[in-house]
C-alpha positions as CSV (number, residue, x, y, z in Angstrom):
1,M,0.0,0.0,0.0
2,R,2.8,2.4,0.8
3,A,4.5,1.7,-2.5
4,R,1.2,2.3,-4.3
5,A,0.6,5.6,-2.4
6,A,4.1,6.7,-3.3
7,V,3.6,6.0,-7.0
8,L,0.3,7.8,-7.1
9,A,1.7,10.8,-5.2
10,A,4.5,11.0,-7.7
11,S,2.2,10.7,-10.7
12,L,0.1,13.7,-9.4
13,G,3.2,15.9,-9.0
14,L,2.3,16.6,-5.4
15,A,5.7,18.2,-4.7
16,L,5.7,16.8,-1.2
17,S,8.6,14.8,0.1
18,A,8.0,11.6,2.0
19,C,9.2,13.2,5.2
20,S,7.1,16.4,4.9
21,Q,3.9,14.9,3.6
22,T,1.4,14.9,6.5
23,D,-0.6,11.8,7.2
24,D,-3.8,13.8,6.6
25,V,-2.7,15.0,3.2
26,A,-1.6,11.5,2.2
27,R,-4.9,10.1,3.4
28,K,-7.0,12.5,1.4
29,A,-4.8,12.3,-1.7
30,N,-4.7,8.5,-1.8
31,K,-8.2,7.6,-0.6
32,P,-9.3,4.6,-2.6
33,L,-12.4,4.5,-4.7
34,T,-15.4,3.3,-2.7
35,P,-17.0,-0.1,-3.4
36,Q,-20.0,1.8,-4.7
37,M,-17.9,3.6,-7.3
38,L,-16.1,0.5,-8.3
39,S,-19.5,-1.2,-8.8
40,L,-20.7,1.7,-10.9
41,L,-17.6,1.6,-13.0
42,A,-18.2,-2.1,-13.6
43,Q,-21.8,-1.6,-14.5
44,K,-20.8,1.0,-17.1
45,K,-18.0,-1.2,-18.5
46,M,-15.2,1.3,-17.4
47,E,-11.9,0.6,-15.9
48,P,-10.8,2.7,-12.9
49,S,-7.6,3.6,-14.7
50,S,-9.3,4.8,-18.0
51,P,-9.2,8.5,-19.0
52,I,-11.8,11.0,-17.7
53,L,-13.3,14.3,-18.9
54,V,-15.3,16.8,-16.9
55,R,-18.1,19.1,-18.0
56,I,-19.5,21.9,-15.8
57,F,-22.8,23.8,-16.2
58,K,-23.3,27.0,-14.2
59,K,-27.1,27.5,-14.7
60,E,-27.9,23.9,-13.8
61,S,-25.2,23.9,-11.1
62,E,-23.9,20.5,-12.2
63,L,-20.6,18.8,-12.7
64,E,-20.3,15.7,-14.9
65,V,-17.5,13.2,-14.9
66,W,-17.2,11.2,-18.2
67,K,-15.0,8.3,-18.6
68,E,-13.7,6.2,-21.5
69,A,-15.5,2.9,-21.7
70,T,-14.3,-0.4,-23.1
71,D,-15.6,0.6,-26.6
72,G,-13.2,3.5,-26.7
73,K,-15.9,6.2,-26.4
74,Y,-16.6,8.4,-23.5
75,A,-19.8,7.8,-21.5
76,L,-21.3,9.7,-18.5
77,L,-20.1,8.1,-15.3
78,K,-21.8,10.4,-12.7
79,T,-23.4,13.8,-12.3
80,Y,-22.6,15.8,-9.2
81,P,-24.7,18.7,-7.9
82,I,-22.4,21.8,-7.4
83,C,-22.7,23.1,-3.9
84,R,-21.7,26.7,-4.8
85,W,-20.4,28.9,-7.6
86,S,-20.0,32.7,-7.7
87,G,-20.6,35.4,-10.2
88,E,-23.0,35.6,-13.2
89,L,-23.4,33.6,-16.4
90,G,-20.5,34.6,-18.6
91,P,-16.7,34.4,-18.7
92,K,-14.3,35.5,-16.1
93,E,-12.6,38.8,-17.2
94,K,-10.5,40.2,-14.4
95,I,-9.2,39.4,-11.0
96,G,-11.6,40.1,-8.3
97,D,-14.8,40.0,-10.4
98,R,-15.9,36.8,-8.6
99,Q,-16.7,35.1,-12.0
100,A,-16.2,31.4,-12.3
101,P,-14.5,30.7,-15.6
102,E,-16.1,29.4,-18.8
103,G,-14.1,27.7,-21.5
104,F,-11.9,24.7,-22.2
105,Y,-9.2,23.9,-19.7
106,T,-6.5,21.2,-19.5
107,I,-5.7,19.7,-16.1
108,T,-2.3,18.1,-15.6
109,P,-1.1,16.2,-12.5
110,G,0.7,19.2,-11.3
111,Q,-2.6,21.1,-11.0
112,M,-4.0,18.6,-8.5
113,N,-3.7,20.1,-5.0
114,P,-4.2,17.6,-2.1
115,N,-2.9,20.3,0.4
116,S,-5.7,22.8,-0.4
117,S,-7.2,24.9,2.4
118,Y,-10.5,23.8,0.8
119,Y,-10.0,20.1,1.5
120,L,-8.9,19.0,-2.0
121,A,-8.7,20.9,-5.2
122,F,-7.5,21.1,-8.8
123,N,-6.5,24.3,-10.6
124,L,-8.4,25.0,-13.8
125,G,-5.4,26.7,-15.4
126,F,-7.1,30.0,-15.9
127,P,-6.1,32.1,-17.9
128,N,-5.7,29.7,-20.8
129,A,-4.5,30.8,-24.3
130,F,-8.0,32.0,-25.2
131,D,-8.4,34.0,-22.0
132,R,-4.9,35.6,-22.4
133,A,-5.8,36.7,-25.9
134,Y,-8.5,38.9,-24.4
135,G,-6.3,40.2,-21.6
136,R,-8.3,38.4,-18.9
137,T,-6.7,38.1,-15.4
138,G,-7.2,35.9,-12.4
139,E,-5.4,33.2,-10.5
140,F,-6.0,30.1,-8.4
141,L,-9.4,29.4,-10.0
142,M,-10.3,26.0,-8.7
143,V,-12.7,23.1,-8.4
144,H,-12.5,22.4,-4.7
145,G,-14.3,21.3,-1.6
146,D,-15.7,23.2,1.4
147,C,-18.9,24.5,-0.4
148,S,-17.3,28.0,-0.5
149,S,-16.8,30.0,-3.7
150,S,-15.0,33.2,-4.7
151,G,-14.7,32.6,-8.4
152,C,-14.5,28.9,-8.2
153,Y,-16.7,25.8,-8.5
154,A,-17.1,24.5,-5.0
155,M,-18.2,21.0,-4.2
156,T,-18.7,19.3,-0.8
157,D,-15.6,17.6,0.6
158,E,-17.2,14.2,-0.1
159,Q,-17.8,15.0,-3.7
160,I,-14.3,16.5,-4.5
161,S,-12.7,13.5,-2.7
162,E,-14.4,11.2,-5.2
163,V,-13.6,13.3,-8.2
164,F,-10.0,13.7,-7.1
165,S,-9.7,10.0,-6.7
166,L,-11.1,9.3,-10.1
167,A,-8.6,11.8,-11.6
168,R,-5.7,10.2,-9.6
169,E,-6.6,6.7,-10.9
170,S,-6.7,8.0,-14.5
171,F,-3.3,9.7,-14.2
172,A,-1.9,6.5,-12.7
173,G,-3.4,4.6,-15.7
174,G,-1.4,6.8,-18.1
175,Q,-3.7,9.8,-18.8
176,T,-1.3,12.8,-19.0
177,A,-4.1,15.5,-18.7
178,F,-7.9,15.7,-18.6
179,Q,-10.1,18.3,-20.2
180,V,-12.6,20.4,-18.3
181,Q,-15.4,22.0,-20.4
182,A,-17.0,24.8,-18.4
183,Y,-20.3,26.2,-19.9
184,P,-22.8,28.8,-18.8
185,F,-25.6,26.2,-19.3
186,R,-26.4,23.1,-21.2
187,M,-26.2,24.1,-24.8
188,S,-29.8,23.2,-25.6
189,P,-31.9,25.2,-28.1
190,K,-34.1,26.3,-25.2
191,N,-31.3,27.8,-23.2
192,L,-29.8,29.4,-26.3
193,A,-33.2,30.9,-27.2
194,E,-33.8,32.3,-23.7
195,N,-30.3,33.9,-23.7
196,R,-30.4,35.1,-27.3
197,K,-29.9,38.8,-26.4
198,N,-27.0,38.1,-24.0
199,P,-23.8,40.0,-25.2
200,N,-21.8,36.8,-24.5
201,M,-23.8,34.8,-27.1
202,A,-21.0,34.9,-29.8
203,F,-18.6,33.5,-27.2
204,W,-21.1,30.8,-26.1
205,K,-21.7,29.8,-29.7
206,N,-18.0,29.3,-30.1
207,L,-18.1,27.0,-27.0
208,K,-21.0,25.2,-28.5
209,E,-18.8,24.1,-31.4
210,G,-16.7,22.1,-29.0
211,Y,-19.8,20.9,-27.1
212,D,-21.3,19.6,-30.3
213,Q,-18.2,17.9,-31.4
214,F,-18.1,16.0,-28.1
215,E,-21.8,15.2,-28.4
216,V,-21.5,13.6,-31.8
217,T,-18.1,11.8,-31.4
218,R,-17.9,11.0,-27.7
219,Q,-14.2,11.7,-28.0
220,V,-12.2,14.5,-26.3
221,P,-12.2,17.4,-28.8
222,K,-8.7,18.7,-29.7
223,V,-8.6,22.3,-28.7
224,N,-6.6,25.1,-30.3
225,V,-7.0,28.9,-30.4
226,C,-6.4,31.3,-33.3
227,E,-8.0,34.7,-34.2
228,R,-9.0,34.9,-30.5
229,R,-11.5,32.0,-30.9
230,Y,-11.5,28.3,-30.1
231,V,-11.0,25.8,-33.0
232,F,-11.9,22.2,-32.4
233,G,-10.5,19.0,-33.9
234,A,-8.2,20.9,-36.3
235,E,-4.9,19.6,-37.7
236,P,-2.7,22.4,-39.2
237,E,-0.8,21.9,-42.4
238,P,2.8,20.6,-41.8
239,G,5.0,23.3,-40.4
240,R,2.1,25.6,-39.4
241,T,1.0,26.3,-35.8
242,F,-1.8,28.0,-34.0
243,N,-1.4,31.3,-32.3
244,A,-4.2,32.7,-30.2
245,Q,-3.7,36.3,-31.5
246,Q,-3.0,35.6,-35.1
247,A,-4.9,34.4,-38.2
248,C,-5.7,30.7,-38.2
249,P,-3.2,28.7,-40.3
250,P,-4.6,26.3,-43.0
251,Y,-6.0,23.3,-41.2
252,K,-8.2,20.3,-41.7
253,V,-11.0,18.8,-39.7
254,D,-12.1,15.2,-40.1
255,E,-14.7,15.4,-42.8
256,Q,-17.2,13.0,-41.3
257,V,-17.0,14.7,-37.9
258,A,-17.4,18.1,-39.6
259,Q,-20.5,17.0,-41.4
260,Q,-22.0,15.5,-38.2
261,V,-21.3,18.7,-36.2
262,A,-22.7,20.9,-39.0
263,A,-25.9,18.8,-39.2
264,K,-26.4,19.1,-35.4
265,S,-25.7,22.8,-35.5
266,R,-28.3,23.4,-38.3
267,A,-30.9,21.4,-36.4
268,D,-30.3,23.3,-33.2
269,E,-30.4,26.7,-34.9
270,A,-33.7,25.9,-36.5
271,Q,-35.1,25.0,-33.0
272,V,-33.6,28.2,-31.5
273,A,-35.2,30.3,-34.3
274,A,-38.6,28.7,-33.6
275,L,-38.3,29.0,-29.8
276,S,-37.2,32.6,-30.0
277,Q,-40.6,33.6,-31.2
278,S,-42.1,33.0,-27.8
279,A,-39.3,32.1,-25.3
280,P,-39.0,34.6,-22.5
281,L,-35.7,36.4,-22.4
282,A,-33.4,35.6,-19.6
283,P,-31.9,38.6,-17.8
284,V,-28.4,39.5,-18.8
285,R,-27.6,40.5,-15.2
286,T,-29.5,39.1,-12.2
287,G,-27.9,41.2,-9.5
288,R,-27.2,38.0,-7.7
289,D,-23.9,36.3,-7.0
290,G,-23.7,32.7,-8.2
291,G,-25.8,29.8,-7.1
292,M,-26.2,26.4,-5.5
293,H,-27.8,23.3,-6.9
294,P,-31.5,23.0,-5.7
295,V,-30.8,20.0,-3.5
296,F,-28.2,22.0,-1.5
297,L,-30.3,25.1,-1.5
298,A,-33.3,23.3,-0.2
299,E,-31.2,21.9,2.7
300,F,-29.6,25.3,3.2
301,K,-33.0,26.9,3.6
302,R,-34.2,24.1,5.9
303,K,-31.2,24.7,8.2
304,Q,-31.8,28.4,8.2
305,A,-35.5,27.9,9.1
306,A,-34.4,25.6,11.9
307,G,-32.2,28.3,13.3
308,G,-28.9,27.1,11.8
309,G,-28.7,24.0,13.9
310,E,-27.1,20.8,12.8
311,A,-29.4,18.7,10.6
312,A,-28.9,15.7,8.4
313,F,-29.2,16.0,4.6
314,T,-32.0,14.4,2.7
315,P,-30.8,11.3,0.8
316,Q,-30.7,13.1,-2.5
317,A,-28.5,16.0,-1.1
318,P,-24.9,14.6,-0.8
319,G,-22.3,16.1,1.3
320,T,-22.2,18.5,4.2
321,V,-23.1,22.2,4.3
322,P,-20.5,24.0,6.5
323,D,-21.7,25.6,9.8
324,T,-20.9,29.1,8.5
325,T,-23.5,29.9,6.0
326,R,-23.8,33.7,6.2
327,P,-21.3,35.9,4.3
328,P,-18.6,37.5,6.5
329,A,-18.6,41.2,7.0
330,G,-17.6,43.1,3.9
331,S,-18.5,40.3,1.5
332,D,-20.2,41.3,-1.7
333,D,-22.1,38.0,-1.9
334,T,-25.7,39.1,-2.1
335,G,-27.8,36.3,-3.5
336,L,-28.2,33.2,-5.6
337,T,-29.2,32.4,-9.1
338,E,-32.4,31.1,-10.5
339,A,-31.2,27.6,-9.4
340,G,-33.4,28.3,-6.5
341,G,-32.3,31.4,-4.6
342,S,-33.4,35.0,-4.3
343,A,-31.6,38.3,-4.2
344,T,-31.8,38.4,-0.4
345,A,-31.1,34.8,0.4
346,P,-28.0,34.1,2.6
347,V,-25.2,32.4,0.7
348,V,-22.3,30.1,1.4
349,T,-19.1,31.9,0.9
350,G,-15.6,32.2,2.2
351,T,-12.9,34.7,3.0
352,V,-10.3,34.4,0.3
353,A,-8.2,36.8,-1.8
354,P,-9.8,38.1,-5.0
355,R,-9.5,35.6,-7.9
């Protein structure tokens, strides 16, 4: 077991020597997958060591873990309700704006942090090449535990422990990096129609190109950036490279994939056009700061109604809401999103430096 733990620690790039690594950090970082998770993997014909991919949806407050199955395609392993995220729908633009990032991010072993003050965490790698092309700033944007967010996607400790372990096993199995796709909402015609007047729509449609490619292929889309936009599944001509700020080089995309993505895009656009005739417009700015998944918000409200005392979660609400549920003095956390909150609802937050 010690040898296995050492191998896994090295594969994650924990940067902790054997003598300095605390027992608690080692325990968290090397917690084995539960029998329930191993059973779920077997049911879905997935190996614990096979590669993973993560998708995040702000509006729905959900994080999905996808995993490569024995047929070589990715399939949904598990959907986790997000306990807390901050900001509005839309990309992160500058440090301190409390926005959780949107875009395509690559997570390497060195970005995994078992020594996080938020139990466990992994760094999204913001700003990426796309973000830097727009001069966007921010640092230490994470997916972490503790149900506390200041520009991050916060899970419960139990949830991040499981996600962390799944990533660790995939790295140990040979995956060198996994992709995180962070979206404002599920890229459905309904959501696109309701947000048709949002100034971020051009950016979101660019994200949808990658979303659609994954939907039709169930393979991790190759991501490049040129002309300050994402390009998916592209292979440049020999000797040519992509530069985020410059014109795109001549490149090719698999013809069959391109046709499938184009067909899906046309079908979706037709539905968006039809729905736009009657779909109510979503507000561009809600005046609220982030949100919680309804299962957590319901329990949060129940605890508040009970005077903030300790209470067990309902079975469908995994994890633990921290004791401190009201924002500290000076916090600009003022409310939750349409995922179930109101502009005056108390929120789960933390005291951290601007991100």
